[in-house]
Backbone as CSV, one residue per row, in Angstrom:
resi,resn,N_x,N_y,N_z,CA_x,CA_y,CA_z,C_x,C_y,C_z
1,MET,174.701,196.508,117.842,175.271,195.599,118.318,174.249,194.841,119.375
2,LYS,173.667,193.940,119.522,172.735,193.272,120.084,172.819,192.082,120.302
3,SER,172.106,191.318,121.471,172.062,189.973,121.732,170.579,189.804,121.931
4,ALA,170.323,188.646,121.293,168.693,188.451,121.481,168.522,187.093,122.645
5,PHE,167.912,187.617,123.556,167.534,186.633,124.957,166.179,186.195,124.782
6,ASP,166.338,184.966,124.534,164.780,184.096,124.316,164.855,182.973,125.072
7,GLN,163.295,183.200,125.259,163.255,182.122,126.110,163.315,180.637,125.700
8,SER,174.233,156.835,133.813,174.780,155.961,133.018,175.348,156.490,131.637
9,TYR,176.518,156.690,131.334,177.088,157.546,130.365,177.319,156.423,129.154
10,SER,177.182,156.890,128.218,177.255,156.041,126.858,178.856,156.409,126.441
11,LEU,179.397,155.261,126.344,181.065,155.246,126.062,181.244,154.914,124.894
12,THR,181.945,155.801,124.058,182.760,155.334,122.991,183.838,155.025,122.959
13,MET,184.237,153.829,122.210,185.630,153.269,121.982,186.061,153.414,121.056
14,LYS,187.788,153.401,121.035,188.226,153.409,119.987,189.889,152.807,120.149
15,ARG,189.927,151.962,118.959,191.162,151.068,119.492,192.257,151.565,118.851
16,GLN,193.599,151.599,118.890,194.625,152.566,118.687,195.818,151.840,119.325
17,SER,196.723,151.247,118.497,198.109,150.784,118.885,197.702,149.799,119.726
18,ASN,196.926,148.656,119.725,196.330,147.549,120.449,196.087,148.181,121.925
19,SER,195.684,149.430,121.957,195.205,149.705,123.402,193.848,150.425,123.309
20,VAL,192.797,150.432,124.304,191.513,150.821,123.996,191.724,152.364,124.741
21,LEU,190.991,153.119,123.569,191.070,154.608,124.213,189.824,154.858,124.522
22,ILE,189.057,155.035,126.066,187.494,155.544,126.092,187.564,156.982,125.929
23,GLU,186.587,157.589,124.878,186.777,159.028,124.659,185.577,159.575,125.337
24,MET,185.645,160.754,125.166,184.465,161.468,125.682,183.013,160.878,125.818
25,ASN,182.728,161.189,126.794,181.080,160.398,127.442,179.883,161.295,127.133
26,LEU,179.397,161.121,126.254,178.106,161.812,125.910,176.755,161.401,126.370
27,LEU,175.891,162.147,127.269,175.019,161.581,127.900,173.733,161.627,126.753
28,PRO,172.926,160.639,126.624,171.917,160.670,126.034,170.723,161.591,125.854
29,GLU,169.875,161.839,125.038,168.686,162.647,125.855,167.615,161.684,126.213
30,GLN,167.169,161.894,127.361,166.333,160.918,127.840,164.735,161.591,127.535
31,ASP,164.589,162.908,127.478,163.260,162.883,127.212,162.869,162.883,125.650
32,THR,161.927,161.747,125.716,161.419,161.327,124.472,160.836,162.347,123.461
33,GLU,159.920,163.231,124.341,159.055,164.240,123.581,160.502,165.431,122.819
34,HIS,161.411,165.500,123.933,162.303,166.826,123.400,163.156,166.029,122.241
35,ALA,163.454,164.706,122.218,164.009,164.076,121.351,163.494,163.961,120.063
36,ARG,162.335,163.793,120.021,161.488,163.704,118.571,161.554,165.153,117.914
37,HIS,161.530,165.891,118.845,161.589,167.815,118.388,162.795,167.685,117.865
38,LEU,163.911,167.313,118.369,165.280,167.764,118.206,165.662,166.738,116.751
39,ASN,164.952,165.667,116.566,165.085,165.078,115.304,164.371,165.500,113.964
40,THR,163.559,166.410,114.344,162.881,167.097,113.130,163.580,168.546,112.766
41,LEU,164.724,168.890,113.350,165.432,169.790,112.770,166.684,169.607,112.094
42,ALA,167.209,170.231,111.500,168.136,170.366,110.456,169.316,170.105,111.628
43,SER,170.412,169.718,110.835,171.832,169.061,111.599,172.425,170.368,111.691
44,ASP,173.129,170.711,113.223,173.753,171.925,113.374,175.066,172.093,112.240
45,GLY,175.135,173.337,112.130,176.258,173.576,111.062,176.470,175.003,111.019
46,ILE,177.529,175.739,110.330,177.911,177.127,110.187,178.101,177.528,108.904
47,ASP,177.437,178.309,108.480,177.195,178.909,107.117,178.012,180.026,107.021
48,VAL,179.240,180.281,106.218,179.987,181.420,105.978,179.740,182.113,104.725
49,PHE,179.445,183.257,104.684,178.652,184.372,103.651,179.567,185.757,103.905
50,LEU,179.290,186.308,102.390,179.861,187.610,102.362,178.581,188.301,101.769
51,LEU,178.839,189.809,102.229,177.607,190.758,101.665,178.290,191.821,100.968
52,ALA,177.494,192.324,100.164,177.798,193.670,99.650,179.154,193.266,98.978
53,ARG,179.021,192.362,97.884,180.141,192.047,97.079,181.535,192.089,97.524
54,GLY,181.456,191.200,98.744,182.707,190.941,99.253,183.162,191.914,100.228
55,ASN,182.385,193.277,100.434,182.702,194.195,101.602,182.628,193.859,102.885
56,LEU,181.955,192.922,103.002,181.277,192.538,104.624,180.924,191.030,104.645
57,ARG,181.516,190.558,105.554,181.734,189.056,106.044,181.382,188.648,107.128
58,GLY,180.806,187.453,107.079,180.081,186.706,108.274,179.654,185.277,108.235
59,ALA,179.192,185.076,109.433,178.676,183.420,109.508,177.550,183.425,110.478
60,VAL,176.817,182.283,109.881,175.634,182.088,110.909,175.520,180.633,111.455
61,ILE,175.365,180.209,112.851,175.527,178.945,113.203,174.029,178.707,113.610
62,HIS,173.860,177.485,113.330,172.709,176.704,113.768,173.122,175.495,114.927
63,GLY,172.915,175.984,116.392,173.627,174.930,117.432,172.916,174.420,117.993
64,THR,171.360,173.996,118.060,170.556,173.195,118.662,170.937,172.064,119.346
65,HIS,171.568,171.198,118.539,172.057,170.257,119.109,173.155,170.102,120.076
66,MET,174.380,170.928,119.473,175.458,170.995,120.223,175.055,171.854,121.786
67,LEU,174.080,172.942,121.676,173.989,173.115,123.156,172.905,172.037,123.902
68,ASN,172.116,171.489,123.289,171.375,170.349,124.398,172.543,169.314,124.498
69,ALA,173.440,169.072,123.749,174.269,167.986,124.185,175.268,168.642,125.362
70,MET,175.558,170.015,125.203,176.607,170.657,126.232,175.648,170.706,127.737
71,ARG,174.566,170.973,127.509,173.450,171.097,128.741,173.337,169.668,129.348
72,ARG,173.332,168.668,128.621,173.159,167.391,129.356,174.379,166.878,129.891
73,ASN,175.528,167.362,129.425,176.703,166.635,130.076,177.237,167.456,131.095
74,HIS,176.881,168.958,131.090,177.365,169.689,132.258,176.372,169.685,133.133
75,GLN,175.160,169.121,132.946,173.946,169.222,133.925,173.415,170.700,134.366
76,LEU,173.240,171.374,133.403,173.270,173.079,133.568,171.438,173.094,133.772
77,GLY,171.289,174.308,134.498,170.081,175.011,134.638,169.978,175.990,133.732
78,ILE,168.756,176.680,133.500,168.478,177.341,132.290,169.246,178.684,131.998
79,MET,169.796,179.200,133.367,170.328,180.319,133.156,171.785,180.218,132.713
80,GLU,172.384,179.121,133.317,173.795,178.442,133.097,173.674,178.224,131.497
81,SER,172.680,177.415,131.031,172.491,177.151,129.837,172.457,178.172,128.745
82,LEU,171.847,179.264,129.156,171.856,180.331,128.358,173.327,181.134,128.382
83,ILE,173.922,181.173,129.365,175.176,181.839,129.443,176.428,181.177,128.703
84,LEU,176.574,179.936,128.962,177.676,179.009,128.373,176.983,178.967,127.091
85,GLY,175.987,178.542,126.836,175.408,178.512,125.158,175.782,179.370,124.375
86,HIS,175.722,181.035,125.067,176.028,182.031,124.280,177.389,182.094,123.984
87,GLY,178.254,181.651,124.929,179.837,181.506,124.769,180.170,180.526,123.656
88,TYR,179.433,179.116,123.725,179.998,178.453,122.643,179.530,178.867,121.554
89,LEU,177.988,179.414,121.090,177.955,179.842,119.729,178.968,181.045,119.523
90,ALA,179.321,181.969,120.405,180.236,183.022,119.406,181.642,182.561,119.442
91,THR,182.049,181.505,120.384,183.344,181.064,119.893,183.465,180.358,118.826
92,ALA,182.369,179.435,118.484,182.209,178.808,117.231,182.042,179.644,115.914
93,LEU,181.329,180.481,116.193,181.333,181.947,115.104,182.968,182.282,114.691
94,VAL,183.649,182.620,115.743,185.052,183.426,115.787,185.900,182.026,115.073
95,GLY,185.636,181.130,115.217,186.630,179.738,115.053,186.223,179.502,113.256
96,SER,185.158,180.146,112.868,184.782,179.786,111.387,185.855,180.829,110.623
97,GLN,186.264,181.479,111.159,187.480,182.385,110.434,188.556,181.666,110.034
98,LEU,188.757,180.802,110.793,190.157,180.340,110.953,190.469,179.304,110.062
99,LYS,191.726,178.585,109.840,191.965,177.767,108.767,191.982,176.352,109.400
100,GLU,192.414,175.159,108.941,191.844,174.025,109.067,192.453,173.789,110.458
101,HIS,193.783,173.948,110.964,194.154,173.853,111.959,194.240,174.496,113.259
102,GLY,193.544,175.593,113.112,193.256,176.731,113.848,192.408,176.538,115.061
103,ARG,192.311,177.146,116.293,191.742,176.963,117.436,191.521,178.671,117.915
104,VAL,190.475,178.624,118.703,190.180,180.062,119.227,189.664,179.508,120.753
105,ILE,190.230,180.283,121.608,189.862,180.232,123.217,189.136,181.346,123.588
106,LEU,187.946,181.471,123.940,187.148,182.739,124.497,187.481,182.529,126.148
107,SER,188.047,183.319,126.846,188.152,183.179,128.551,187.361,184.417,129.299
108,ILE,186.708,184.326,129.861,185.869,185.516,130.778,186.209,185.298,132.283
109,ASP,186.769,186.335,132.846,187.047,186.567,134.045,186.101,187.329,134.731
110,CYS,185.204,187.133,135.643,184.326,188.108,135.776,183.846,188.201,137.460
111,SER,183.333,189.498,137.655,182.444,189.526,139.248,181.519,188.920,139.616
112,GLY,180.339,188.682,138.389,179.164,187.713,138.573,179.030,186.539,139.257
113,PRO,177.922,186.223,139.363,178.008,184.639,139.845,178.519,183.507,139.212
114,VAL,178.416,183.512,138.065,178.994,182.590,137.098,180.730,182.570,137.264
115,GLN,181.371,183.465,137.803,182.840,183.984,137.531,183.622,183.835,136.348
116,GLY,182.767,183.297,135.586,183.394,183.154,134.308,183.432,182.108,133.201
117,MET,184.171,182.165,132.214,183.852,180.706,131.374,185.198,180.549,130.413
118,ASN,185.456,179.258,130.184,186.468,179.008,129.378,186.043,178.200,128.113
119,VAL,185.848,178.751,126.865,185.408,177.747,125.853,186.231,177.839,124.698
120,GLU,186.419,176.727,124.153,187.565,176.571,122.887,186.703,176.046,121.556
121,ALA,187.075,176.557,120.410,186.289,175.898,119.293,187.712,175.571,118.417
122,THR,187.455,174.812,117.617,188.364,174.645,116.360,187.661,175.161,115.293
123,ALA,188.687,175.118,114.133,188.323,175.311,112.765,187.322,174.552,112.120
124,ARG,187.322,173.399,112.680,186.376,172.239,112.454,185.025,172.378,112.985
125,GLY,184.571,173.475,113.671,183.585,173.470,114.266,183.386,172.707,115.716
126,GLU,184.590,172.196,116.193,184.135,171.467,117.311,184.377,172.257,118.559
127,VAL,183.402,172.149,119.691,183.307,173.342,120.618,183.205,172.515,121.730
128,ARG,184.037,173.074,122.902,184.029,172.617,124.218,184.225,173.499,125.107
129,GLY,184.033,173.366,126.553,184.325,174.637,127.315,183.146,174.530,128.652
130,TYR,183.532,175.295,129.700,182.849,175.410,130.934,182.475,176.586,131.452
131,LEU,181.710,176.526,132.470,181.275,177.806,133.406,182.359,177.900,134.626
132,LYS,182.938,178.562,135.101,183.863,178.297,136.399,182.845,178.377,137.539
133,ASN,181.615,178.520,137.684,180.623,178.051,138.427,179.302,177.709,137.944
134,SER,179.050,176.480,137.702,177.884,175.870,136.901,176.733,175.672,137.697
135,ALA,176.530,176.161,139.101,175.615,176.155,139.793,175.241,177.551,140.393
136,ILE,174.545,178.386,139.654,174.273,179.555,140.077,173.161,179.585,141.040
137,LEU,173.071,180.488,142.153,172.090,180.586,142.684,171.025,181.681,142.578
138,ILE,169.680,181.411,142.539,168.823,182.360,141.885,167.845,182.167,142.905
139,GLU,167.596,183.220,143.748,166.903,183.341,144.988,165.611,183.641,144.712
140,GLU,165.189,184.565,143.371,164.130,185.073,143.138,163.819,184.579,141.660
141,GLU,162.593,184.807,141.446,162.127,184.461,140.262,162.604,185.158,139.226
142,LEU,163.141,184.905,138.003,163.630,185.829,136.810,162.545,186.534,136.094
143,GLU,162.790,187.790,135.754,161.894,188.576,135.262,162.388,188.514,133.821
144,SER,163.684,188.339,133.435,164.127,188.626,132.255,165.299,187.587,131.924
145,PHE,165.512,187.520,130.489,167.034,186.583,130.372,168.214,187.389,130.318
146,ASP,168.404,188.553,131.303,169.319,189.561,130.938,170.531,188.882,131.898
147,THR,171.457,188.697,131.047,172.814,187.957,131.812,173.709,188.934,132.428
148,GLY,173.587,190.190,132.380,174.385,191.450,132.910,174.520,191.052,134.483
149,PRO,173.493,190.541,135.428,173.634,190.785,136.628,174.369,189.211,137.003
150,PHE,174.459,188.166,136.153,175.113,187.350,136.527,176.798,186.768,135.999
151,ILE,176.911,187.979,135.137,178.570,187.927,134.446,179.069,189.350,135.221
152,GLY,178.426,190.407,135.267,179.173,191.221,135.963,180.059,192.291,135.292
153,VAL,181.255,192.298,135.862,182.232,193.184,134.834,183.688,192.237,135.034
154,GLY,184.411,192.744,134.041,185.805,191.746,134.384,186.666,192.211,132.802
155,ILE,187.179,190.715,132.688,187.847,190.793,131.549,187.868,190.046,130.539
156,LEU,187.510,190.128,129.245,187.474,189.269,128.494,188.506,188.772,127.394
157,SER,188.922,188.079,127.199,190.205,187.487,126.412,189.898,186.614,125.366
158,LEU,190.541,187.037,124.248,190.442,186.032,122.946,191.548,185.742,122.537
159,THR,192.178,184.193,122.352,193.309,183.838,122.071,193.282,182.913,120.813
160,ARG,193.609,183.284,119.718,193.783,182.327,118.711,195.296,181.507,118.300
161,HIS,195.058,180.179,117.981,196.172,179.609,117.706,196.288,179.325,116.348
162,LEU,196.922,179.942,115.387,196.940,180.014,114.047,198.035,179.011,113.410
163,GLU,197.551,178.251,112.337,198.576,177.605,111.767,199.861,178.459,111.324
164,ARG,200.663,177.482,111.686,201.964,177.883,111.222,202.544,179.120,112.045
165,GLN,202.321,179.221,113.099,202.413,180.228,113.822,202.863,179.725,115.481
166,LYS,203.808,179.820,115.728,204.390,179.257,117.024,203.682,179.618,118.104
167,GLN,203.537,181.081,117.987,203.073,181.628,119.423,201.524,182.072,119.012
168,PRO,200.688,181.813,120.032,199.553,182.463,119.752,199.244,184.007,119.922
169,PHE,198.297,184.450,119.664,197.816,185.778,119.423,196.640,186.118,120.652
170,THR,196.732,186.709,121.531,195.694,186.987,122.737,195.491,188.497,122.801
171,GLY,193.946,188.624,122.616,193.660,190.168,122.989,192.537,190.373,124.251
172,GLN,192.521,191.399,124.911,191.867,191.297,125.953,190.848,192.879,126.014
173,VAL,189.859,192.943,126.448,189.119,194.110,126.728,188.342,193.952,128.221
174,LEU,187.888,195.012,128.713,187.265,194.827,129.964,185.671,194.529,129.451
175,VAL,185.014,193.847,130.289,183.432,193.059,130.450,182.924,194.404,130.783
176,GLU,182.205,195.106,129.845,181.335,196.326,130.024,179.730,196.036,130.331
177,TYR,179.385,195.171,129.317,177.865,195.091,129.251,177.572,193.990,129.803
178,GLY,178.407,192.672,130.228,177.938,191.248,130.909,176.621,190.875,129.681
179,SER,177.120,191.195,128.393,176.386,190.400,127.247,177.706,190.048,126.595
180,ILE,177.568,188.472,126.425,178.815,188.071,125.474,178.633,188.651,123.884
181,ALA,177.496,188.833,123.287,177.268,189.432,121.891,178.044,190.532,121.842
182,ARG,177.765,191.675,122.981,177.956,193.210,123.011,179.480,193.225,123.298
183,ASP,179.818,192.476,124.382,181.239,192.217,124.846,182.134,192.144,123.675
184,LEU,181.716,190.833,122.857,182.593,190.215,121.942,182.681,191.554,120.756
185,ALA,181.657,192.059,120.397,181.315,193.227,119.652,182.350,194.341,119.888
186,ASN,182.428,194.583,121.044,183.359,195.706,121.723,184.753,195.253,121.478
187,TYR,185.032,194.060,121.947,186.518,193.439,121.775,187.129,193.814,120.369
188,TYR,185.977,193.322,119.136,186.838,193.586,117.844,186.900,195.020,117.778
189,VAL,185.829,195.900,118.097,186.424,197.218,117.964,187.718,197.933,118.527
190,GLN,187.457,197.571,119.822,188.755,198.045,120.759,190.200,197.462,120.479
191,SER,190.273,196.126,120.072,191.404,195.230,120.153,191.911,195.007,118.770
192,GLU,190.853,194.907,117.648,191.417,194.678,116.394,190.605,196.090,115.255
193,GLN,190.126,196.711,115.686,189.507,197.873,114.891,188.846,197.627,113.888
194,THR,188.162,196.520,114.131,187.329,195.823,113.227,185.932,196.128,113.678
195,PRO,184.939,196.784,112.957,183.530,196.971,113.321,182.628,195.609,112.951
196,THR,182.184,195.004,114.052,181.693,193.622,114.527,180.260,193.592,114.752
197,ALA,179.166,192.920,114.347,178.099,192.929,114.913,177.889,191.175,115.304
198,PHE,177.481,191.149,116.669,176.818,189.680,116.990,175.491,189.670,117.366
199,ASN,174.938,188.554,116.946,173.491,188.363,117.787,173.748,186.674,117.888
200,LEU,173.533,186.509,119.099,173.379,184.936,119.958,171.892,184.988,120.842
201,SER,171.201,183.832,120.306,169.863,183.603,120.745,169.931,182.059,121.086
202,VAL,169.209,181.949,122.327,168.617,180.692,122.751,167.036,180.822,123.293
203,GLN,166.577,179.909,122.621,165.162,179.543,122.872,164.944,178.521,123.664
204,PHE,164.028,178.825,124.648,163.675,177.605,125.618,162.241,177.479,125.688
205,ASP,161.525,176.256,125.411,160.041,176.346,125.219,159.652,176.198,126.781
206,THR,158.095,175.775,126.893,157.486,176.248,128.328,158.146,175.361,129.181
207,ALA,158.703,174.116,128.943,159.196,172.840,130.185,160.424,173.359,130.281
208,GLY,161.229,174.646,129.585,162.775,174.984,129.888,163.570,174.147,129.386
209,ARG,163.289,173.361,128.033,164.291,173.054,127.030,164.514,173.825,126.176
210,ILE,165.864,173.531,125.469,166.375,174.093,124.457,165.781,173.683,123.503
211,SER,164.963,174.631,123.075,164.457,174.046,121.413,164.697,174.413,120.419
212,GLY,165.781,175.907,120.339,166.360,176.162,119.188,167.637,177.140,119.527
213,ALA,168.446,177.091,118.954,169.699,177.918,119.005,170.455,178.207,117.978
214,GLY,170.838,179.762,118.033,171.652,179.740,116.997,172.430,181.481,117.113
215,GLY,173.220,181.880,116.276,173.993,182.837,116.462,174.609,183.292,114.830
216,LEU,174.907,184.544,114.668,175.268,185.501,113.540,176.534,186.574,114.165
217,PHE,177.049,186.781,113.122,178.005,187.670,113.068,178.394,188.257,111.799
218,VAL,178.187,189.717,111.569,178.523,190.264,110.585,179.978,191.032,110.638
219,GLN,181.049,191.372,109.973,182.250,191.979,109.936,182.422,193.022,109.040
220,ALA,182.826,193.993,108.824,183.375,194.887,107.884,184.915,194.463,107.712
221,VAL,184.752,194.565,106.225,186.772,194.335,105.856,186.939,195.631,105.104
222,PRO,188.423,195.892,105.260,188.871,196.928,104.787,188.324,197.383,103.431
223,GLY,187.877,198.720,103.389,187.386,199.229,102.031,185.919,199.160,102.077
224,ALA,185.155,198.829,103.163,183.947,198.884,103.117,183.028,200.189,103.261
225,HIS,182.116,200.341,102.974,181.584,201.732,102.668,180.821,201.750,104.066
226,ASP,180.738,203.216,104.407,180.165,203.464,105.873,178.569,202.935,105.522
227,GLU,177.936,203.695,104.643,176.492,202.920,104.370,176.240,201.632,104.411
228,GLU,176.955,200.833,103.826,177.055,199.354,103.875,177.035,198.855,105.422
229,LYS,178.111,199.198,106.135,178.477,198.777,107.493,177.174,199.108,108.435
230,GLU,176.438,200.644,108.099,175.344,200.790,108.977,174.217,200.080,108.592
231,ARG,174.075,199.668,107.229,172.978,198.939,107.031,173.082,197.437,107.444
232,ALA,174.188,196.818,107.482,174.314,195.637,108.171,173.943,195.517,109.582
233,GLN,174.682,196.566,110.214,174.276,196.867,111.689,173.047,196.791,111.800
234,ALA,171.944,197.739,111.182,170.633,197.697,111.392,170.377,196.209,111.002
235,LEU,170.348,195.501,110.198,169.775,194.220,109.842,170.128,193.291,111.055
236,VAL,171.398,193.307,111.252,171.607,192.423,112.560,170.591,192.704,113.775
237,GLU,170.475,194.095,114.089,169.670,194.536,115.281,168.152,193.860,114.868
238,GLU,168.032,193.968,113.870,166.530,193.871,113.107,166.147,192.474,113.122
239,LEU,167.222,191.207,113.491,167.195,189.920,113.391,165.802,189.493,114.275
240,PRO,165.121,188.301,113.740,163.950,187.942,114.764,164.891,186.940,115.362
241,SER,164.144,186.496,116.249,164.955,185.618,117.420,165.319,184.462,116.410
242,LEU,166.909,184.030,116.432,167.492,183.093,115.772,166.828,181.664,116.254
243,GLY,166.941,181.479,117.587,166.415,180.207,118.433,165.106,179.767,117.876
244,ARG,164.533,180.983,118.013,162.779,180.276,117.303,162.886,180.200,115.904
245,LEU,163.561,180.856,115.069,163.738,180.551,113.829,164.316,178.958,113.599
246,PHE,165.231,178.736,114.214,165.943,177.592,114.089,165.067,176.412,115.021
247,ALA,164.301,176.595,115.909,162.939,175.747,116.449,162.091,175.329,115.574
248,ASP,161.734,176.618,114.558,160.638,176.136,113.689,161.164,175.729,112.167
249,ARG,162.368,175.054,112.497,163.178,174.358,111.481,163.876,175.323,110.049
250,HIS,163.812,176.452,110.367,164.440,177.306,109.435,166.160,176.768,109.579
251,THR,166.910,177.297,108.253,168.273,176.903,108.232,168.694,178.113,108.146
252,GLY,170.251,178.367,108.643,171.232,179.222,108.209,170.934,180.206,106.755
253,ALA,171.068,178.916,105.915,170.968,179.789,104.864,169.743,180.384,104.646
254,ASP,168.555,180.066,105.142,167.354,180.494,104.851,167.707,182.122,105.530
255,VAL,168.176,182.237,106.719,168.251,183.501,107.370,169.143,184.503,106.732
256,VAL,170.429,183.867,106.329,170.924,185.039,105.522,170.301,185.568,104.097
257,HIS,169.742,184.556,103.536,169.230,185.229,102.095,168.288,186.065,102.309
258,ARG,167.045,185.845,103.466,166.264,186.564,103.660,166.514,187.769,104.126
259,GLN,167.432,187.681,105.407,167.414,188.968,106.215,168.277,190.192,105.442
260,PHE,169.296,189.614,104.617,170.336,190.418,103.873,170.195,190.344,102.571
261,ALA,169.107,190.293,102.128,168.794,190.261,100.716,169.144,191.480,100.039
262,ALA,168.925,192.613,100.550,169.510,193.863,100.209,170.805,194.118,99.880
263,LEU,171.405,193.358,100.752,173.031,193.575,100.696,173.620,192.117,99.844
264,GLU,172.686,191.768,98.891,173.406,190.333,97.882,174.272,189.483,98.420
265,PRO,173.610,188.685,99.404,174.237,187.763,100.176,174.695,186.586,99.431
266,GLU,176.035,186.033,99.851,176.612,184.986,98.922,177.258,184.182,99.942
267,ILE,176.511,182.503,100.073,176.956,181.781,101.034,178.221,181.067,100.209
268,VAL,179.560,181.213,101.128,180.807,180.964,100.335,181.606,179.419,100.995
269,GLY,180.679,179.035,102.178,181.396,177.826,102.532,180.498,177.396,103.734
270,THR,180.677,176.086,103.898,180.056,175.570,105.186,180.787,175.031,105.999
271,ARG,180.431,174.468,107.420,181.451,173.985,108.416,180.298,173.127,109.573
272,GLU,180.914,171.887,109.502,180.004,171.590,110.955,180.202,172.224,112.126
273,ALA,179.332,171.846,113.160,179.260,172.328,114.411,178.764,171.417,115.597
274,SER,179.479,171.006,116.375,179.307,170.162,117.553,179.960,170.409,118.748
275,PHE,179.358,169.906,119.734,179.931,169.362,121.344,181.023,168.472,121.260
276,PHE,182.342,168.739,121.039,183.243,167.507,121.032,184.371,167.981,121.805
277,CYS,185.185,166.886,122.596,186.354,167.225,123.575,186.963,166.139,123.243
278,ALA,188.463,166.332,122.939,189.390,165.068,122.850,190.112,164.616,124.168
279,CYS,189.079,164.778,124.822,189.744,164.217,126.277,189.546,162.434,126.246
280,SER,190.358,161.716,126.838,189.977,160.198,127.012,190.511,159.834,128.241
281,LYS,190.279,158.644,128.447,190.922,157.855,129.671,192.423,157.943,129.698
282,GLU,192.741,157.573,128.496,194.373,157.445,127.874,195.143,158.741,128.569
283,ARG,194.406,159.969,128.286,194.886,160.974,128.367,195.400,161.170,129.920
284,PHE,193.796,160.895,130.437,194.226,161.283,132.331,194.991,159.947,132.538
285,ALA,195.213,158.976,132.103,196.119,158.304,132.570,197.616,158.721,132.334
286,ARG,197.791,159.307,131.367,199.257,160.192,131.370,199.408,160.869,132.238
287,PHE,198.263,161.751,132.674,198.302,162.689,133.592,198.872,161.852,134.944
288,ILE,198.204,160.748,135.361,198.784,160.120,136.672,199.838,159.678,136.569
289,ALA,200.408,159.224,135.443,201.329,158.507,135.238,202.621,159.577,135.631
290,GLY,202.392,160.536,135.454,203.427,162.286,135.326,203.508,162.751,136.962
291,MET,202.428,162.150,137.872,202.855,162.694,139.075,203.896,162.206,139.702
292,SER,204.379,163.041,140.723,205.528,162.754,141.492,205.553,161.616,142.205
293,ASP,206.683,160.452,142.474,206.720,159.486,143.223,205.985,159.588,144.700
294,GLN,206.110,160.953,145.195,205.702,160.880,146.483,203.865,160.655,146.464
295,GLU,203.473,161.744,145.257,201.952,161.383,144.891,201.356,160.204,144.456
296,LEU,202.186,159.518,143.646,201.872,158.140,143.100,201.815,157.131,144.455
297,ASP,202.889,157.124,145.315,202.873,156.538,146.226,201.674,156.456,147.350
298,ASP,201.056,157.892,147.680,199.912,158.110,148.364,198.758,157.622,147.558
299,LEU,198.759,157.786,146.278,197.439,157.533,145.725,197.578,156.053,145.639
300,GLU,198.473,155.361,145.202,198.418,153.668,145.136,197.939,153.139,146.517
301,ALA,198.610,153.667,147.760,198.218,153.076,149.119,196.965,153.466,149.404
302,ASN,196.517,154.915,149.211,195.228,155.213,150.049,194.197,155.555,149.210
303,GLY,194.036,155.388,147.739,193.121,156.026,146.839,192.454,157.207,147.249
304,PRO,191.319,157.360,147.382,190.327,156.406,147.270,190.099,155.709,145.971
305,PHE,189.411,154.304,145.751,189.022,153.649,144.898,187.712,153.305,144.404
306,PRO,187.242,153.526,143.522,188.049,154.111,142.218,188.587,155.408,142.063
307,VAL,189.644,155.683,141.654,190.083,157.363,141.312,189.176,157.634,140.218
308,THR,188.509,158.793,140.366,187.630,159.493,139.490,188.226,160.863,139.108
309,THR,188.326,160.772,137.576,188.858,162.169,137.077,187.907,162.576,136.472
310,VAL,187.830,163.914,136.350,186.445,164.645,135.380,187.298,165.429,134.551
311,CYS,186.674,165.697,133.509,187.393,166.581,132.352,186.396,167.865,132.811
312,HIS,186.940,168.822,132.915,186.314,170.484,133.228,185.472,170.730,131.835
313,ASN,186.295,170.499,130.529,185.499,170.882,129.264,184.380,170.262,128.844
314,CYS,184.068,169.208,129.352,183.063,168.170,128.913,182.252,167.392,129.958
315,ASN,182.788,167.549,131.037,182.311,166.863,132.308,182.288,165.179,132.101
316,SER,183.004,164.912,131.336,183.285,163.333,131.262,184.029,162.840,132.621
317,THR,183.698,161.598,133.085,184.545,161.135,133.933,184.903,159.866,133.471
318,TYR,186.442,159.440,134.105,187.162,158.431,134.015,187.550,157.999,135.136
319,GLU,187.341,156.546,135.561,187.670,156.033,136.906,189.138,155.019,136.515
320,PHE,189.653,154.819,137.935,191.090,153.973,137.677,190.704,153.085,138.785
321,THR,190.916,152.013,138.583,191.125,150.927,139.830,192.310,150.924,140.319
322,ARG,192.618,150.482,141.457,193.964,150.100,142.339,194.778,149.392,141.195
323,PRO,194.490,148.176,140.427,195.494,147.706,139.759,195.761,148.626,138.232
324,GLU,195.016,149.223,138.191,195.010,150.492,137.076,195.988,151.199,137.482
325,VAL,196.148,151.970,138.790,197.082,152.851,139.329,198.084,152.386,139.589
326,ARG,198.404,151.012,140.138,199.745,150.431,140.305,200.524,150.331,138.897
327,ALA,199.674,149.938,137.856,200.500,149.613,136.580,200.827,150.960,135.971
328,LEU,200.187,151.924,136.411,200.533,153.578,135.978,201.914,153.789,136.770
329,ALA,202.005,153.334,137.830,203.089,153.904,139.159,204.220,153.352,138.546
330,ALA,203.877,151.880,137.887,204.937,151.252,137.732,205.204,151.455,136.023
331,ARG,204.781,152.230,135.423,205.015,152.790,134.215,205.891,154.062,134.438
332,HIS,205.358,154.884,135.453,206.305,156.260,135.732,207.759,155.824,136.469
333,ARG,207.599,154.603,137.372,209.174,154.327,137.668,210.000,153.800,136.654
334,ASN,209.593,153.219,135.764,210.202,152.472,134.647,210.694,153.272,133.433
335,ARG,210.344,154.488,133.610,210.372,155.508,132.300,212.241,155.815,132.361
């Protein structure tokens, strides 16, 4: 079980019920050279596959565009991008097991400088989330991309919201390795008794930009033979850098067919993968309108204006003028 460690807002507007909803703000790529590189790569996506005639299952994600969008919006440095990027890739892989309306949340509370993270993925491959501390102080030059010192120890929680189930299911394990790949694999063994191997990789170019990013997991299903599980484990550990492969324009299907040829791979489905948050100005307006009378009176009288709200999951900002706050206060009082 191994993790690979490699080295002005644009507003979308949507009309609905005669009102304008301002959705998630996506920052554009300003580096033209990097934009040209990204434009040469395949689209992000998740390939779901079977091995050993269905005795093993897995998924591979190409997430280079997703992680670049995540980094721009959250304005992250290299180590923060690596750690949160691993969280995005891993959560998207877990989400690929869910049915259409399911979603999964990976939550980590830890002793290291990042303090933890919260990442959510839907079965449709929409991923959002944040680090609890997105500005890590690094006093010395990094000698490796080992995330252990920045994560430390703590608790990893995985919460699944499944279709047709009223209550979510949450499992927890101790964070022992400071590696999302290894700790998540440990979660599956300890909490769900399912042997699972993860490989997560983010490749940085010489300028510190994310040039490629991807992840893969393989999981045994009941009835899998020990030799099949051991072979799959070894092949996951022998994987070349996924980030480098995707930076060099390979696809997820290429990786599966080449790396797992001995286990008769079969691609059985594909899904999209993207950095996406369902926040909007209207959602934050409802939050403001739901404040207490005293809070609204104080906000309306004292501001400061414009009132600025920030979505933790995608770092989008939404501003409200005094007239807008006054209208929201009136909406609250007239309920």
